[in-house]
N, C-alpha and C positions, 0 to 999 in steps of 0.2 A: 662527661666533660663540662657539664653545667657548673661543676664544682671547682673548675680550675681555670684554664686560660680561654676556654671557648668564649665566654662573655668577658673578654679581658678588659673591656672598657670599665667594667665594674670591679676589677681586681683591686683588692685593698687589703691592708694589714689591719685586722680588726682588733681594736683595743677597747675593752669593756669600760664604759663610763658609768659609774654608779652614783654620780653626784646628785642626779635628780631623785626626788623623793617619790614621785608617782610612777607606778609600774608602767603605765601607758606611755608616759614621756620617755622612760628608759627604753621601752620597746621601740618607739618611733626613732629615737636617737640611734639605736643599734641598726635599725633598718636603713636609715639614711647613710650610715657608715658601711652598709653592705655586710654587716656582721649577721648573716642570716640564721646561724645556729642559735646564738643567744636571743636574737629577736624572735625566732620561732617559739622558743621555750616560753618567753614572756607573753606573747600573743595567745598561745595555747592556754595559759593560766587565766587570761582575760575572757576566754570563751564562756558563755553562759552567765556572765555578769552584766551589769549595766553598761560596762565599757565596750560590750560587743557591738560595734557599729559597722556600717558598710565598709569604712576604711580599714578597720581591723580585719574584717573578713578578707578583703582584697590583699592586704599586706601579708596575712598568713598564707593565702594562696600563692603569692609570689615567693614567699620563703620556701614553701614546699616545692615550687617549680625549680628554683635555683639550687635546691639540694636534692633534686632528682626524685622527689616523691610524687610522681605524676598522678597516681590514683587519687591521693588526697587533694592535690592541686585541682584536678578536674571537679571534684565534688564541691570545693569551695568556690571556684570560678562559676560553676552552675548556680549555686545559691546566690552569689553576688549579682550575676547578670540577670537572674530571674526577676529582680526588682529594680535593676538599673540598666539604662541603655548601654552603657559600656563605651569606653574610649576605643580608639583604633588600636592602641597597644594592648588593652585588656582583651579585646577580641582576638588579637593575634596570638598572645600567649595562651589563651584558652584553646585556640585552634591547634597550636603546637603541642600542648599537653595531651589533647585528644588523640592526635596522630601518634604520639609516642606510646600510647597504650593500645594502639591498633584500631582505634575508632576513626579511620581516615575520612570516611564520608561525612561524619559529623564535624570533623575538623574543617573540611572544605565548606560545609554550610556556614560555619562561623566566618570563614574568609569571604564568602559571598555577602554576608552582613557587613563586613568591613568594606567591601567594594561599594555597597549601597551607601555607606557612610562617607566614603571618600574614593571616588572612581579613579583618582590619580595615584593612589597608593599601590606601588608596584608589587607589594607582597600579595595583594588580592587580584590585581589586574592580570598577573601571569596565570592565575587559575582560570579566570573568566575567559581569557583568550585561548586557553588550551584545556578543554574539558576532558580530552582523552589522554592527559599526561600520565595517568597511572598505568595504562596499557603500554605506553611507550617505554616507561621506566622498567616495567616487568619483562618486556620483550627482550631486554639485553641480558637476561639471566644466564645465558650460556657463554658469555664472553669473558667472564672473570672466574678465576679459582682463587680462594683465599686460604691462608694457613696462619693459625695463631702461633706467635713466636715463643720459643722457650725462655726468652729473657723476661717475659711478662711476669708480674708479681700480683699480689692481692691489692696493691696500691695502684695509683694512677701511673700508667706508662704510655708514652706516645712519642712519635718521631720516627727516625730512621734516616737522619741527614748524613750525607757522605762527608767523610773527614779522613783524608789520606787513604789508608787501607782499612779504615774502621768505619763504623757508623756512630753517630751521636744520638742519644735519645734522652728524653726528660722523664723523671720519675720522682714520686713522693715517698719512695721506699725508705729513705734515710731519716733518722731522727736522733739528735744528739742527746746524751744523758745530762749534759750540763746546761744546754741552752734550749729553752722551749721553742720549738719551731712549728707550732700549729697556728693556723689562721682561722679566723672566726667566720669565714664564708661557710665552711662546712666542717671545721674541726680536723681537717686532714693536714699532713705534713706539707712543708713547702717543697717546691720543685727544685731539683738539682740536675746537673748535666752529667750523664754517664757515657762511657765508651763501651763498645762491644766489637768483637771480632768473630769472623765466621770460622766454625770448626765442624767439619764433616756435615756440612749442609745446615747447621744450626748456628744462630748467633748467641754468643756467650758473653755475659758482662765481664769487662776487664778492669773496671774501676771508675772512679769519679774524675771528671775534669776539674780538679780542685782549683786550678788557676783562676777560674772565673766564678766559682760557686761562693755564695755569701749566705747569710742567715735568712735572706728573703728569697723570693721567687727568681729563678732563671728560667726563661721560657724559650719559645721557638727560635731557631737560629739557622744560619746557613754559612757555608764555607765557600769562598770564591775560588778554591783550587790552588791558591798561592799562599799568601801570608795573612789574608784577611778573614777574620771570623766575626760575622755580625750576629749578635745575640740580644735577646730581650731580658730585661731585669726590672724589678721594682725600683722606683726612684729612691735614692739614698740620702741620708742626712735629715736633720730636723726641719729644714726648710723645703723638703720635697713633698709636702702634703698640699692637696688642692684646697679650695675654700671650704669643702665639706669634710676635710680631714682624711681624705682618701689618698693613699700612696699609689699613684698611677704607674704606668709602665714607660720605659724609655728604651731606645736602641743604642747599643754600644758597638764600637768597632774594636775588636781585639787583634792586635798585630802579633803574629807568632815569630819569635826569634829563633836563631839556630839551635839554641839549647832547649827549645820547646816552651819557653816562657811566653806569657801573653801580657802585653801592655794595653790598657783600655783607654778608649776615647769616647766620650759622650757625643752622639751625633748632634749637629747644631740646630736642627729643627725640632728637637724634643722640648717638652715643657712639663712642669709639675701640674698644669691645669688640664692636661689631656694625656691620653695614652698613645704610645707609638710602639709597635712591635711586629712580630711575624715577618722577618725579612726574607727576601728571595732575590737572587741575582739573575740577570739576563745572561744567555749563553755567551755573549760577547763581553761580559763584564762591565758594560757601560751604563747599565740602569739598575737601580735598586728599587724593588717593590716592597711595600709594607702595608700594614693595616693600622688605621687610626680613627679616633673620634674627634680629631682636631676641628676647629671652627670651619663650617662649610660642609661637614659630614651629615649624613642622614643615618643615625645609628653608627655602626662601625663600617668604614669604607676602605677600599684598597686604593693606595696612592703609588705614584712612581716619581723617582727623582734621578736626575743625571748624576753619575759619578764622574767628577771632573779631575780626580787625582786622589792619592791616598789621603783620606780624611777630608776631602773637599767635595762639596755637593752643590747642585743647583737648587732651584726652588721646587719644593714638592708640588705635585699636580694630581688632583683627584682624577681617577681613570675616566676617560670619556666613554660614550656608548652606553650599553645597558648592563654593564657588570654590576654596578652598585644599585641597591634598592633602598627602600625605607627600613629594611631589616638590617642584618649584620652580614658583612662579607669579610672574610679573614683567611688566614693560612694560604696566601698566594704561593704558587710554585710555577716556575717557568721551565718547560722541558727543553731538551737539546735543540728541537726544531722551532723553538720560540712560542709554542702553544702555552697559553696561560690556564692554569688550573687553580681553583680556589674552593673554599667551603662557604656555604650560605644557608641562612634560614629564610631569606627574603624571596629567593626564586622558588618556584613550586617544586615540591619534593615529597618525600615519604614521611617527614617529620624530623624535628631537630635540625641539625646541620647536615646537608648533603654535599657531595663533591660535584663540582661542575667544571666544564671546560668552555673556553671561548674559541670557536673554530675560526678558520681563515676568513669567513664572511662576517665575523663579528657576532654570530649567533651563539646564544648560551645553551649548552646541552647538559642535561643531567646524565651522569655516567651510569645510572641504573642499578638494579639489583644484580648480584649480591654485594657489589662494592659499597652501595649505599643501603642503609637500613632505616627502621623507624626511629632510631636513636641518633646520636651525634656521630658523624663520620667526618674526619678532618685529617690535617697533617699529611696530605697526599704528596708522595715523593715518587717520581718516575725516573728510573735509571736510563742510561744513555741508549740502551737497546730498545727503548720505547715500548717494551712489553712487560717488564717486571718492575716492581717497586714496593712501596709500603703505604699503608693507610692505617689510621688509628680510629678506634671506635669504642663506645661504651655499650655496644649492643649486647643483647642477651646471649648467654653461653660463653662469655669470656672468663678469664681467670680472676679479674678484679674490677677495679673502677674503670679505667681506660686501658685498652690493650692494643698492642701493635700487631698488625697482620701483614704478612707478605702477600703479594698478589701476582698473578700471571694473567695477562690479557691475551685472549686467543682470537679475538674478532679482527675485522679489517680496520685499517687506519684511514682517516681522511687525509689524503696527500694532495699536493698541487702539481699539475702539469703546466709547465710554463715554456715559453719559447718566443722566437722572433720569426716573423714572416717577411721575406725579402725577395727582391727580383733576382733570379738566378744569375743573370748576365751582368747587371750593373751593381748588384749588392745593395741597391737603394731599398730602404725599409718601406714596407707597404702598410699603410694605415687603412682602417675600415675593411680589412679582410674578414670574411665570415668564417669562424672556426667552430665546427660542430663535433661533438664527441658522442659516439654510440657504443652501447654494450655489445657483447658477443652475439646477441640475438638481433642486432640491428635496431634496437630501440634507442631513440635519441635521449641522452641524459641531460645535456645542456648545450648552450651555444653562447659564444661571445664574439665581439668585434675587436680587432687589434686597435691599439691606441695610435697616437701620432708617431710614436717611435717604432711601430710595428710589433709591439709586445702584446702577448696574450697570457692569460692565466685562467685555468679551469680546475675546479675541485673534482676529485675522483677518489676512489677507494683503492686501498692496497690489495695486491694479490688478484687483480682482475685483468681481463683482456678487453681492450678498447680499440675502436677504430676512430681515428681523427681525420676529418676531411676539412680542407681549407679551400674556400672559393673567393674569387675576386674577378669582377668584370675586367676583360682584357687579358686575363691570364688563364692558363689551364688549371683545372682543379687538381689538387694533390691529396692523396689518401695514404695514411700510414697506420699500420697496426702496431699497438704497443701492449706490453704486459707490465703492470705496475708492481713495485715492491713496497717495502715499508718506507722507502726514501722518496722525497720529492723527485719528479722526473722533468728533465729538460728536453724538449723536442722542437727543433727549428725546422722551418719549411722554406724552400727556395722555389718560387713559382716561375714557370716558363710563360713568356708572352706568345701571342699569335695563336692561330688555329682555333678550332672549336672542340670543346670537350664533350664527348658523348658518354653518358652515364647509364649503365644498365643495372637494374636491381630486380632480382628474381626471388619470389616468395612461393611457399607452398600454397596452392589455391584454397585448400580447406583449412589448414592450420594457421595461415597467414604469417608463418615464420620464415626467416631467410634460408635459402637453399644454396649451399656451397658446392663447388665443383661442377657447376653447370657449364657445359661447353656451348659457347655462343658463336655461331658462324654468321658473319655479316657480309652480304654481297652488295656492293655499291653499283647500282645499275647506271649511275651517271658517269662514273669513272672506270667502270668495268674492272673493279678490284674486289678481292675477297680477303678477309682476315679472320682470325679466330682469337677469342679471349675466354677466360674461365673465371667464374665468380669466386670470391674469397669467402671466408667464414661469415662475413657480414651479409652475404648474398649479393654483394655489389662488385662491379668492376667498371673501370672507366678507361677511355682511350681518346687521346687527342688526335684530331684530324687536321693537320696543318693546311690542307688544300681548301678547307671551308672557311667562310667568313660570314658575318651577319648579312642577311639578305639572300643568301644562296638557297636554292631549292634542293631538298634532300629526297633521294629515292633509294631506300634500302630494303633488302629482303633479309629478315633475321630468323635464323633457325636455332632453336634451343633444344638441347638434348642432355639427358643424364640418366644413368642406369636407375631403373625403378620408377621412372617418370615417363609420362606420355610426351613424345617428341612434339614440338610445336613450331610452326612457321608463320610469321606475321610480316606485314608490309608496312613500312613507314614512309609516308610522303608528307613533308611539311616544309615550311620556310624557316630558316634559322633567324631567330630574333634576339639571341644573346650568345655569349661565348660558351655557354653551357647548355647542352640539350639533354634533358633528363628523359630518356626514351621510355622509362617505366611510368612516367606521368602521361605520356601520349598514347601508349599501347598497353594492353594487358599482357604482361610477361609472366604471369603466374603459371606454374606448372602443376599438372594433376598427377598425383601419385597412383601408380598401378598397383592395386591390391586385389587379392583373391576375394571374390564376392562382390566386387564393384561392377557396375553396369556401364558399358562403353557409351551408352546414351548420355550419361552424366559427364563424360569427359570430352566428347566431340559433338558437333551439331549434326544430328541425324534426323531427317524428316520422317514422318510416319510412312511405313511401307504399306502401300495399298494393293489389293487384289480385286479383280473383277468379281462381281456378285456370284457367290457360290463356287468360285474357281480358285485354283492355287498355282496357276502358272505365273512366272515372274514377268511383270510388266517393265517397260523401259524406265519409267520413273522410279520403280522399286530397285531396279538394277543399279541406278546411280547411287542410291543410299547404301546398298549392299557392297558396292565397290569401296566405300569408305572403310568398311570392316575388313575387306580384303587387304587394303593398303596397310592398316594397322597390324594385322596378323602377319603380313610379310616382313614388316619392320621388326617384329618381335617374334622370331621363329620358335620360341619356347612357350608362347602363350597358348592356352587352351580356353575355349569358349563354349558355353551352352547357349544356343539360340532358342529362346522360349517364345512361342506364339500364344497370344491370349485373345479371347473374344469377350464380347459383352454377354448379357444373360438372355438376350432375345434369340429365338429359335430354341430347339430342344437341346438339352444338355448333351445328349448322345451325338447329335449332328454337329454341335459346336466343338465337341472333343475331336470328332473325326476330321472336321474341316481344318481345325487349328493344327492338328498333327501333320496333315498333308502339307499345309503352308509352311510349317516349321521345317519339315524335311526338304521341301523344295528350295527354301531359302538357304538352308545349310548346304544342300547339294550345289547350289550356285557358287557358294563361297569355296567349297571343297575343290571345285574344279579349277580354282584360281590361286590356291595357296600351296606352299610346301607342306608335306605331311598332312593330307586331308583329314586324317582321324583326329586332328586337333579341334575340330568343331563338330558338334552334333545338334540336331534339331529335336525339340520336344514340344509337343502340343499340350497345352494346359486347359484349352477350352475356357469355360467360365469358372473353373475351380479356384482361381486366384484373382478375384475381382479387386482392382486397385481402389475403386470407389464403390461403396456399398449400395449397389443397385440390383438386388436380386429380383427375378421375375419368373421363376419356375412355378409350374403347377397353377394353383389358384392365386399366387402372388402376382399383383400387377405393379409394375414400377412406374413411378411418376417422375423419374429422373429426366432432366433435360438431355438433349442430344450430346452436348459437350461432355457430360459426365459419362455417357455410354462410350464416347470416343476415347476417353482416358483408359477405359477397360480394354478397348481394342488396340493392343499394342504389341510390339516385338521387342524383347529384351535380349541383350548380349552380355551375359554374366561371365566374368573371368573366373574360371575354375582352377587354373594353375598358371604360375609364372616360372616354373622350374625349367 
């Protein structure tokens, strides 16, 4: 696309001027007129002569660059910059050429040199601020599938613009036998507008839109869905050259009549001194976007202008924000949801032009591979389904110069969840309400405050489950679970006044993930009431208690239970100091999962079980700890446990084994007598065979371990062997 509309600010009709006698003067004149093919030939003839200067070397490198001979361009840029510091543009074009032949890291190094030269140049600044851009671009590789269309030819083909039940595309495939229609940028044919229809899943060319085609370039266009066709064309007439003799681009409005004819009107803000092209219409038909290098631009920039009526427009305005850079931004397209897409070589990418989008936060995002490549990717068109469309590229593997590809997007969309927060009773809008959104695992994604009108807006992804919680002092919290689609979602909240909201959030103790389906029984000792609630997928549940107010003392007993988890009972005694009491911030509500192989010591607080010296009878303090095991096993009548008694290394191995076995069996017998199905527990003595801390002292080995380490080895374990 370097050869056609991509660098449209340089588009010109090249007329060879042979009046100069000196070859160098002729070459420079052709270069100034952007006739790169004849200029390249002349510069090549000057190589190796006395006329081979740094300027000749640079001009020939630029000729190679603009005619897509990147290997040659890289070699000459390298030679030129080895003995010259290089301007910002020279470093930039060298970086772009390197990237387009796959030498991305070297290209980035040139951009870093550009940043050192000018740290305000956005072309380099975007690289310095995002060193990991390449990983981010490549990470999107599974979100697009591309297909080369059957209408592509060996010439330049690009587009895919909707036009009634057809599509319009641009192609240089046509050449008249009577009128020479080649241009001196690269010797290819001029672009014309063609139509295509879908037939059995393939787009087939149906003809040329001859009503607007001339002997010069017709370029990117858009159809407003009614009678307006905006299209790009070279300026016409003898007075349509700029001061350098270049025939720039202008925008025309073609009005379609009932018979299919088109009457043309030049848009009022066009000029022979600069180019205007690449039109795009907003979904509401009130704004026209276009690309231009008009005064005030940095390179080629994207502009917008209000459509005030048929053929009537406001004053063009360069897009605010960070869309435009010191490079070139062009081929704007506005999707049905208002998202702006465009191509740029100024934002950091893979090389050449990449396709970008401006999200709802104003951030610029590269659409990634494989939609973008190391070459030029442009003319992005998204259909109303927001998942399919067209993109054009001169990437390797195509049929010709530029090719049109259809694409299907399979990844998630960024959508907006919006709504209003209001008082349920009065309907009055509530400002400064805290709105937080969490994913299905309970992880907070983002949060916002409602504005003075009670409105909020949160960015989210399509096809996801979220929990939205709204909080405001003086009102009860409100939680809603939503599942997003490809469309923006509206979710309003009506908050209730009075009362105190109690919020319970339960997580897995080990995995720290939300636990859904937990039955929570709350007994209020102050009011002698009991109620039950169950956690949602987010692991959360809330309940408003209208009898409470700020300053009240709370005395609650909270019992948590769920199959597969250890039941838990906790006490909450606190003073209410806000309209929301987050119980999980005051108490540990995490539940421990019951798994085979787990030690009950890790799940509940069990103090060491002591025996008198050399004895194995159950002491009163040991019975208190064993009763905790009795309680658990009676709550879980299918649980089986192995009670293992362990000693330290002191005394003989045989005596340790014998004593531990007696203690284990005595402890197990104590529990057996107090549970259903006594065979669910058995006692095993391990003596010193399984030291937890490496403190051996058998035979001639003398241990220097402190007493506290020996104590760790003297332990009783309660290992779950079955939960069936």
